[in-house]
C-alpha positions as CSV (number, residue, x, y, z in Angstrom):
1,M,-0.1,0.3,0.2
2,I,1.0,3.5,-0.8
3,T,1.2,5.4,2.6
4,N,1.8,9.1,0.6
5,I,2.9,10.9,-2.3
6,S,5.2,14.3,-2.4
7,I,5.3,15.6,-5.9
8,K,7.1,18.8,-6.6
9,N,7.7,20.8,-9.9
10,F,5.7,17.7,-12.2
11,K,3.4,19.6,-14.5
12,S,1.1,22.0,-12.7
13,L,1.8,20.3,-9.2
14,K,4.4,22.7,-7.7
15,D,4.5,21.0,-4.9
16,I,2.0,19.0,-2.6
17,T,1.7,16.0,-0.1
18,L,-1.2,13.3,0.1
19,D,-1.5,11.1,3.2
20,C,-3.3,8.2,1.3
21,G,-6.0,5.9,2.9
22,N,-7.7,2.2,0.8
23,L,-9.9,4.4,-1.2
24,N,-8.5,7.5,-2.2
25,L,-10.9,10.0,-4.5
26,L,-9.5,12.6,-6.7
27,T,-12.0,15.5,-7.5
28,G,-11.9,18.8,-9.1
29,L,-12.7,21.0,-11.8
30,N,-11.6,19.9,-15.4
31,S,-7.5,20.6,-15.6
32,M,-6.9,21.3,-11.7
33,G,-4.1,18.9,-11.6
34,K,-5.9,15.6,-10.4
35,S,-4.5,13.8,-13.9
36,S,-1.0,14.7,-12.8
37,I,-1.2,13.2,-9.9
38,I,-2.2,9.6,-11.2
39,Q,0.2,10.3,-14.5
40,A,3.0,10.8,-11.5
41,L,2.3,7.1,-10.3
42,L,1.6,5.9,-14.3
43,V,5.1,7.5,-15.4
44,L,6.8,6.0,-12.4
45,R,5.9,2.7,-13.0
46,Q,6.1,2.8,-17.0
47,S,9.5,3.7,-16.2
48,H,10.4,0.6,-13.8
49,G,9.1,-1.3,-16.8
50,K,11.1,-0.1,-19.3
51,G,13.9,-0.4,-17.6
52,F,15.1,3.7,-16.8
53,L,14.4,3.2,-12.8
54,N,17.4,1.8,-13.0
55,G,19.7,3.9,-13.8
56,R,18.6,5.9,-16.9
57,G,15.4,8.4,-16.0
58,L,11.8,9.2,-16.5
59,S,10.3,7.6,-19.4
60,L,7.5,10.2,-20.3
61,K,6.3,7.6,-23.6
62,G,4.9,4.3,-23.3
63,D,2.0,2.3,-22.6
64,L,0.6,3.8,-19.9
65,V,1.0,7.4,-20.3
66,D,2.4,9.8,-23.0
67,I,2.6,13.2,-21.7
68,G,4.8,14.6,-24.0
69,V,8.5,15.9,-23.8
70,A,10.6,17.6,-20.6
71,K,9.8,20.7,-21.1
72,E,6.2,19.9,-21.1
73,V,6.1,18.0,-17.7
74,M,8.7,20.4,-15.8
75,Y,6.4,23.0,-13.7
76,E,6.7,26.1,-15.8
77,Y,7.9,28.4,-12.9
78,A,10.2,26.2,-11.1
79,K,12.9,27.7,-9.3
80,V,15.0,24.4,-10.0
81,E,14.4,22.6,-12.9
82,E,14.5,19.8,-11.3
83,I,11.0,17.2,-10.4
84,R,11.0,15.2,-7.2
85,F,8.6,12.4,-6.2
86,D,9.2,11.0,-2.9
87,I,6.6,7.9,-2.2
88,G,5.8,6.2,1.0
89,F,5.2,2.6,1.2
90,E,3.8,0.4,3.9
91,G,6.3,-1.7,5.8
92,H,9.1,0.9,4.8
93,A,10.4,3.3,7.4
94,K,11.6,6.1,4.5
95,P,9.7,6.5,1.3
96,F,11.2,6.4,-1.9
97,C,12.9,9.2,-3.5
98,W,13.2,10.3,-7.3
99,L,15.2,13.6,-8.6
100,F,14.9,14.2,-12.2
101,A,16.5,17.1,-13.8
102,Y,18.1,18.6,-17.0
103,Q,21.3,17.7,-17.9
104,T,23.4,20.4,-17.9
105,N,26.9,20.0,-19.2
106,S,26.2,22.4,-21.8
107,D,24.0,24.5,-23.1
108,A,23.3,22.3,-26.2
109,D,22.6,19.7,-24.4
110,Q,19.9,21.1,-22.2
111,E,18.0,21.7,-24.8
112,N,18.1,18.4,-26.1
113,F,16.9,17.0,-23.0
114,K,13.9,19.8,-23.0
115,D,12.7,18.1,-26.4
116,S,13.4,14.7,-25.3
117,D,10.8,11.8,-24.2
118,Y,12.5,11.1,-21.0
119,L,14.4,13.2,-18.2
120,P,17.6,12.2,-17.0
121,F,18.2,11.5,-13.2
122,S,19.6,14.7,-11.6
123,E,23.4,14.4,-10.9
124,D,22.3,15.2,-7.0
125,V,22.0,11.5,-6.0
126,T,22.3,12.2,-2.0
127,E,18.6,11.1,-1.9
128,G,19.2,7.7,-3.2
129,N,17.6,8.3,-6.6
130,K,18.3,4.8,-8.0
131,Y,17.2,1.6,-6.5
132,H,18.1,-2.0,-7.2
133,E,15.6,-3.9,-9.6
134,H,14.6,-6.2,-7.0
135,V,14.0,-3.8,-4.3
136,L,11.2,-2.2,-6.4
137,S,9.7,-5.1,-8.1
138,A,8.7,-5.9,-4.5
139,L,7.0,-2.9,-4.1
140,P,3.1,-2.9,-5.2
141,L,3.3,0.2,-7.6
142,F,5.9,-2.0,-9.7
143,N,4.3,-5.7,-9.7
144,M,1.3,-7.3,-10.9
145,H,-0.5,-5.8,-8.0
146,F,-0.8,-2.5,-9.8
147,K,-3.7,-2.3,-11.9
148,Y,-4.9,0.3,-14.5
149,L,-8.1,1.1,-16.2
150,H,-7.6,4.1,-18.4
151,A,-11.0,7.0,-18.9
152,E,-11.4,5.6,-22.5
153,R,-12.5,1.9,-22.3
154,V,-13.0,-0.4,-25.5
155,V,-16.1,-0.5,-27.0
156,K,-16.6,-3.4,-29.7
157,N,-18.0,-6.3,-30.6
158,V,-15.2,-9.0,-30.8
159,Y,-12.6,-8.6,-28.2
160,D,-8.7,-9.2,-28.1
161,R,-7.0,-12.3,-26.6
162,S,-3.6,-12.5,-24.4
163,Y,-2.2,-15.1,-22.5
164,L,0.4,-13.1,-21.5
165,E,-2.0,-10.8,-19.7
166,V,-4.9,-12.6,-19.1
167,N,-3.4,-15.8,-17.8
168,R,-0.1,-14.7,-16.5
169,N,-0.6,-11.0,-15.1
170,K,-4.4,-11.3,-14.2
171,N,-4.5,-8.1,-15.9
172,L,-7.5,-6.7,-18.3
173,G,-5.6,-4.0,-20.3
174,N,-5.2,-0.4,-19.6
175,H,-8.5,0.2,-21.4
176,G,-10.4,-3.1,-20.3
177,E,-9.5,-4.4,-24.0
178,Y,-8.9,-8.2,-22.1
179,T,-12.4,-8.1,-19.9
180,A,-14.1,-10.6,-22.2
181,H,-11.0,-12.8,-22.2
182,Y,-10.5,-12.6,-18.5
183,L,-14.3,-13.6,-18.2
184,T,-13.7,-16.7,-20.5
185,E,-11.0,-18.3,-18.6
186,F,-12.2,-17.0,-14.7
187,G,-15.5,-16.2,-14.9
188,L,-16.8,-19.7,-13.9
189,Q,-13.6,-20.3,-11.5
190,E,-13.2,-17.6,-9.6
191,T,-15.4,-16.7,-6.4
192,V,-16.4,-13.7,-5.2
193,H,-15.6,-12.8,-1.3
194,D,-18.8,-12.5,0.3
195,D,-18.2,-9.3,1.2
196,L,-18.9,-8.1,-2.1
197,L,-21.9,-10.1,-3.1
198,Y,-24.9,-8.5,-4.8
199,S,-27.9,-8.4,-2.2
200,G,-30.3,-11.3,-3.6
201,S,-28.0,-13.1,-5.5
202,D,-26.6,-16.4,-4.2
203,Q,-24.3,-17.3,-6.8
204,K,-20.6,-16.6,-5.9
205,N,-19.0,-16.8,-9.3
206,L,-17.2,-14.1,-11.0
207,I,-19.2,-14.0,-13.8
208,A,-22.6,-14.3,-12.1
209,Q,-21.5,-11.5,-9.8
210,V,-20.6,-9.4,-12.5
211,S,-23.9,-9.6,-14.3
212,A,-25.4,-9.0,-11.2
213,W,-24.1,-5.9,-10.4
214,M,-24.1,-5.3,-14.2
215,G,-28.0,-5.0,-13.3
216,E,-27.6,-1.7,-11.5
217,I,-26.5,0.0,-15.0
218,S,-29.3,-1.8,-16.8
219,P,-32.0,-4.1,-14.9
220,G,-31.9,-7.7,-15.4
221,T,-28.4,-8.3,-17.2
222,T,-26.7,-11.2,-18.2
223,V,-23.1,-10.7,-19.4
224,K,-22.0,-13.4,-21.8
225,V,-18.7,-14.5,-23.5
226,Q,-17.8,-16.9,-25.9
227,K,-14.5,-17.9,-27.6
228,I,-14.5,-17.3,-31.3
229,A,-13.4,-21.1,-32.5
230,G,-10.6,-20.6,-35.4
231,I,-9.4,-16.9,-34.1
232,D,-8.0,-15.2,-31.6
233,S,-11.2,-13.4,-30.3
234,I,-13.4,-13.3,-27.7
235,K,-17.3,-12.6,-28.5
236,L,-19.3,-10.4,-25.9
237,G,-22.7,-9.8,-25.5
238,F,-26.0,-9.1,-23.3
239,E,-28.9,-10.7,-22.2
240,F,-31.6,-9.2,-20.7
241,E,-34.3,-10.8,-18.0
242,T,-38.2,-11.1,-19.4
243,E,-41.1,-12.8,-17.4
244,S,-40.7,-15.4,-19.7
245,G,-36.7,-15.5,-20.1
246,N,-34.2,-13.8,-21.7
247,T,-33.8,-11.6,-24.7
248,R,-31.9,-12.7,-27.5
249,E,-28.0,-11.5,-27.3
250,A,-27.3,-7.9,-28.3
251,T,-23.9,-6.6,-29.1
252,P,-22.0,-4.1,-26.8
253,T,-22.3,-1.4,-30.1
254,N,-25.8,-2.1,-30.1
255,V,-26.6,-1.6,-26.2
256,G,-24.7,2.2,-25.4
257,Y,-21.3,2.8,-23.8
258,G,-22.3,2.6,-20.4
259,M,-22.7,-1.0,-20.5
260,T,-19.3,-1.8,-22.2
261,Y,-17.7,1.5,-20.2
262,S,-19.1,-0.1,-16.7
263,L,-18.1,-3.7,-17.7
264,P,-14.0,-3.8,-16.9
265,V,-14.7,-1.4,-13.9
266,I,-17.0,-4.2,-12.3
267,V,-14.6,-7.1,-13.1
268,S,-11.6,-4.7,-11.7
269,L,-13.3,-4.2,-8.7
270,L,-14.8,-7.8,-7.6
271,R,-11.2,-9.8,-8.6
272,A,-9.5,-7.3,-6.8
273,E,-7.6,-8.6,-3.8
274,P,-6.0,-7.5,-0.3
275,G,-2.9,-5.6,-1.5
276,D,-3.7,-4.9,-5.2
277,I,-3.5,-1.1,-6.1
278,L,-6.3,0.0,-8.3
279,V,-6.3,3.5,-10.2
280,I,-9.5,4.1,-11.9
281,E,-10.3,7.0,-14.0
282,N,-13.8,8.1,-14.2
283,P,-15.7,4.9,-13.5
284,E,-18.9,7.2,-13.8
285,S,-18.7,7.5,-17.8
286,H,-21.8,7.0,-19.8
287,V,-23.4,5.7,-16.9
288,H,-27.0,6.7,-15.7
289,P,-26.5,8.6,-11.8
290,K,-28.2,4.9,-9.9
291,G,-25.4,2.9,-11.7
292,Q,-22.9,5.8,-10.7
293,S,-24.2,5.6,-7.4
294,A,-23.8,1.7,-7.1
295,L,-20.4,1.9,-8.5
296,G,-19.4,4.2,-5.8
297,R,-20.8,2.0,-2.8
298,L,-18.9,-1.3,-4.7
299,I,-15.6,0.7,-4.5
300,A,-16.0,1.6,-1.1
301,M,-16.8,-1.9,-0.4
302,V,-13.8,-3.3,-2.2
303,A,-11.5,-0.4,0.0
304,K,-12.9,-2.1,3.1
305,R,-11.7,-5.6,2.0
306,G,-7.4,-4.2,2.1
307,V,-7.5,-3.1,-1.8
308,Q,-6.2,0.4,-2.4
309,L,-7.8,2.4,-4.7
310,F,-7.0,5.7,-6.5
311,V,-10.1,7.0,-8.3
312,E,-10.5,10.0,-10.3
313,T,-14.2,11.0,-10.7
314,H,-16.6,14.1,-11.7
315,S,-19.4,12.2,-10.3
316,D,-21.5,13.4,-7.0
317,H,-22.8,10.0,-7.6
318,V,-20.0,8.2,-7.2
319,L,-19.3,10.6,-4.2
320,N,-22.7,9.8,-2.3
321,G,-22.5,6.0,-3.2
322,I,-19.3,6.1,-1.4
323,R,-20.9,8.1,1.7
324,V,-23.9,5.3,1.8
325,A,-21.6,2.5,1.8
326,V,-19.6,4.4,4.8
327,K,-22.7,4.7,6.9
328,N,-23.6,1.5,6.1
329,G,-19.9,-0.1,7.8
330,V,-17.1,1.2,5.8
331,P,-14.8,2.6,8.2
332,A,-14.5,6.7,7.4
333,E,-11.0,6.4,8.2
334,L,-10.2,4.5,5.1
335,V,-11.3,7.4,2.7
336,K,-9.4,10.2,1.8
337,L,-11.0,12.9,0.0
338,F,-8.7,15.3,-2.4
339,F,-10.4,18.6,-4.2
340,V,-7.7,20.1,-6.5
341,S,-8.1,23.3,-7.7
342,R,-5.4,25.9,-8.7
343,L,-4.0,28.8,-6.8
344,K,-2.6,32.0,-8.3
345,D,0.1,33.5,-6.5
346,N,1.8,36.8,-7.8
347,S,2.6,35.3,-11.3
348,E,2.6,32.0,-10.7
349,L,-0.3,29.3,-11.0
350,F,-0.4,26.3,-9.3
351,S,-2.0,23.0,-8.1
352,T,-3.4,23.1,-4.4
353,V,-5.4,20.1,-2.4
354,S,-8.1,20.7,0.1
355,L,-8.9,17.7,2.0
356,P,-12.6,17.4,2.8
357,K,-12.9,14.7,5.5
358,L,-15.8,12.3,6.0
359,D,-17.2,11.1,9.4
360,N,-18.6,7.9,9.7
361,D,-22.5,8.9,9.4
362,G,-21.1,9.8,5.7
363,R,-21.3,13.5,6.3
364,I,-18.6,15.8,5.1
365,D,-16.8,18.5,7.5
366,N,-16.4,21.2,5.3
367,W,-17.6,21.6,1.1
368,P,-14.8,24.1,-0.6
369,E,-16.4,26.0,-3.4
370,H,-16.9,23.9,-6.4
371,F,-16.4,20.6,-4.4
372,F,-19.7,19.2,-6.2
373,D,-22.0,22.1,-5.3
374,E,-23.6,22.9,-8.8
375,W,-26.6,21.0,-7.4
376,D,-27.1,23.5,-4.6
377,N,-26.3,26.3,-7.4
378,N,-28.8,25.3,-9.6
379,L,-31.5,25.1,-6.9
380,I,-30.7,28.8,-5.6
381,A,-30.9,29.8,-9.2
382,L,-34.3,28.6,-9.6
383,L,-35.9,30.0,-6.3
């Protein structure tokens, strides 16, 4: 588990520190810095995967993130042009520190690095900077315990297979592209923990519970997956309950984006194990308010099991679903709310983080301006 995150001079993040919990909800208006916090984790993992963190630097372009060139990720007003990440992990007394900076051997070299898609380690290695491969691989940010779902998820009728990602890494893909394959392999084998079973459903296998929770998105849903003989693909479909049985199978492109966007979210939540780190961007995408609230409840229930989640959302329904779950027994201390906004200080503009706090009744102690207050603002305007 990640215990704390400190970021300096990365994009709009001049200097922030987050004390993390099991469930970390990142909220705020657009372009305030929420995604940059998640990208800090992703770019470190991406760099480790390429071998960059073992002696080279920070890889800005890869499968997880593509955030441009070095000069675009350096905080615009940095007094010292050096990006610093300090990440604390449970079981480690001191945080792990990485420092990255333009090389300064010559002005020409410095300009080249500013336009490069990787940023070298700082020459100042007094803080540590470089760690052995086996040390990093033992941390959940850098091993199979880390899973990520991008805000843009795959919508198509026939899905890809990947033995490496699904069977070996137990991964759905960054865009959920292997979700159908995962369900064909493990839908009947894996069982869902009792604490996550959908109310009224007595079947514990993964695909039955996925279908039950998908019923919050569209009532009476049954998820269908099937290997297509002769080609390396999986067919995904949905049936819907009627009084006389189920409808014929409908393809993903004919049921709306909400179904296919929420499917990998629900699968990733139900299959997550204690000790996993799960990063989800916009779980509410294309889903109606009732379904968003259900996703919020499920997210909080999963966090209670010992899974760590970093969730970026614009949905007050997701937040309220979490609040209901807290009132129903999820300890409030597991939930951290981070409201990201911008601050002007003289000629500088940078991100700042407010910390609304939940109590065990699901109440929030303070509501910063623009923190899910638009409902009240509109009601006042209608008076």
